[in-house]
C-alpha positions in Angstrom: 77.1 68.9 -134.1 78.1 65.4 -132.8 81.2 66.9 -131.2 79.0 69.1 -129.0 76.2 66.5 -128.3 78.1 63.6 -126.7 74.9 61.7 -125.7 73.6 61.8 -129.3 77.0 60.7 -130.7 77.2 57.9 -128.2 73.7 56.7 -129.0 74.5 56.6 -132.8 77.8 54.7 -132.1 76.0 52.3 -129.8 73.4 51.6 -132.4 76.1 50.9 -134.9 77.7 48.5 -132.5 74.4 46.7 -132.0 74.1 46.4 -135.8 77.6 44.9 -136.0 76.6 42.4 -133.3 73.5 41.5 -135.2 75.6 40.9 -138.3 77.9 38.6 -136.4 75.0 36.5 -135.2 73.6 36.2 -138.7 76.9 35.4 -140.5 78.9 33.7 -137.7 81.9 35.3 -139.3 84.6 35.8 -136.7 86.0 38.8 -138.5 82.7 40.5 -137.9 83.0 39.8 -134.2 86.6 41.2 -134.2 85.3 44.3 -136.0 82.5 44.8 -133.5 85.0 44.5 -130.6 87.5 46.9 -132.2 84.7 49.3 -132.9 83.5 49.3 -129.3 87.1 49.7 -128.0 88.0 52.5 -130.4 84.7 54.5 -130.6 82.6 53.8 -127.5 85.1 53.0 -124.7 86.5 56.6 -124.8 83.1 57.8 -123.7 82.9 55.7 -120.5 85.0 58.0 -118.3 82.7 60.9 -119.2 79.6 59.5 -117.6 78.7 56.3 -115.8 75.6 56.0 -118.0 77.8 55.6 -121.0 79.7 52.8 -119.3 76.4 51.1 -118.3 75.0 51.4 -121.8 78.2 50.0 -123.4 78.2 47.1 -121.0 74.6 46.3 -121.9 75.4 46.4 -125.6 78.4 44.2 -125.2 76.3 41.7 -123.2 74.5 41.0 -126.4 77.6 39.0 -127.4 77.2 36.6 -124.6 73.4 36.2 -124.6 72.1 33.7 -127.1 70.3 35.4 -130.0 67.2 33.3 -129.4 66.9 35.2 -126.1 66.6 38.5 -127.8 63.0 39.4 -128.0 60.8 42.5 -128.1 60.5 44.4 -124.8 56.8 43.2 -124.5 57.9 39.6 -124.8 61.0 40.0 -122.7 59.2 40.8 -119.5 57.3 37.5 -119.8 59.8 35.1 -121.4 63.4 35.4 -120.2 65.9 37.1 -117.8 67.5 39.0 -120.7 64.6 41.3 -121.1 66.7 44.4 -120.3 68.7 43.8 -123.4 65.6 43.5 -125.7 65.3 47.3 -126.1 68.7 47.4 -127.8 67.5 45.2 -130.6 64.0 46.7 -130.8 63.3 48.8 -133.9 61.8 51.4 -131.6 65.4 52.3 -130.5 66.3 53.1 -134.2 63.2 55.3 -134.5 64.0 57.1 -131.2 67.6 57.8 -132.2 66.5 58.9 -135.7 64.1 61.3 -134.0 66.8 62.6 -131.7 69.1 63.2 -134.7 66.4 65.0 -136.6 65.7 67.3 -133.7 69.4 68.0 -133.2 69.7 69.0 -136.8 66.7 71.3 -136.6 68.0 72.9 -133.4 71.5 73.4 -135.0 69.7 75.2 -137.9 67.9 77.5 -135.5 64.5 75.7 -136.1 62.2 74.3 -133.5 62.9 70.8 -132.4 59.4 69.6 -133.1 57.1 70.4 -136.0 54.2 72.6 -135.0 51.7 70.2 -136.4 52.8 67.5 -134.0 52.2 69.9 -131.1 48.8 70.9 -132.5 47.8 67.2 -132.9 48.9 66.4 -129.3 47.1 69.4 -128.0 43.9 68.4 -129.8 44.2 64.8 -128.5 44.7 66.2 -125.0 41.6 68.5 -125.3 39.5 65.6 -126.6 40.6 63.4 -123.8 39.9 66.1 -121.2 36.4 66.7 -122.7 35.7 63.0 -122.6 36.8 62.7 -119.0 34.5 65.6 -118.1 31.8 63.7 -119.9 31.3 66.4 -122.5 29.3 64.9 -125.4 31.6 64.5 -128.4 31.2 62.6 -131.6 33.0 59.2 -131.7 35.2 60.4 -134.6 36.3 64.0 -135.1 37.5 64.9 -138.5 40.9 66.7 -138.8 39.7 68.3 -142.1 42.6 66.7 -144.0 42.5 65.1 -147.5 41.1 61.6 -147.1 38.6 62.7 -144.5 36.2 64.0 -147.2 33.2 61.9 -146.2 33.6 63.2 -142.6 33.9 66.8 -143.7 30.5 66.8 -145.4 28.9 65.6 -142.2 30.8 68.0 -139.9 30.2 71.0 -142.1 33.8 72.2 -141.9 37.1 71.2 -143.4 39.1 71.2 -146.5 36.3 71.9 -149.1 35.3 75.2 -147.4 38.9 76.2 -146.8 39.6 75.7 -150.5 36.6 77.8 -151.5 37.8 80.6 -149.1 41.3 80.4 -150.5 40.0 80.6 -154.1 37.9 83.6 -153.2 41.0 85.3 -151.6 43.1 84.6 -154.7 40.3 85.9 -157.0 40.1 89.1 -155.0 43.9 89.6 -155.0 43.9 89.1 -158.8 41.2 91.8 -159.2 43.1 94.3 -157.1 46.3 93.9 -159.2 
């Protein structure tokens, strides 16, 4: 899978390089620095002739070695506090989550599954519909229950949800048992 998706493979390797650089700054062990440089040379540098974006991304990751660790900050702080803000996204935990999401989607796609769970699509669609209704000034309750476990107190007020679904499911099971 990684052989066919060069961008994903590069992203994973770059993330590994960033972690090696972090380790160097926390241990100040020169062998860790040597390992990071060797890793970049052997694993990331071969990608640079394929796409200029790979070269740019590798240069940004390597810039972490010359920027003081104290200058690393979250992207929100980076815009306000220092000139190294463009590097902040490399050390932000959000990058890990994004790459993990990309890996999960690639695995699903390689198995012939949809890249995104249907429930995520449904939740986004619902949020969009609620926002559209509020923009058009349609009267909606402040909080709309999803009908999931944990929303029991809202379900009683809304008159729909899990409890009625359970009753209906039990009725269907009982009917199926009688027909057998």
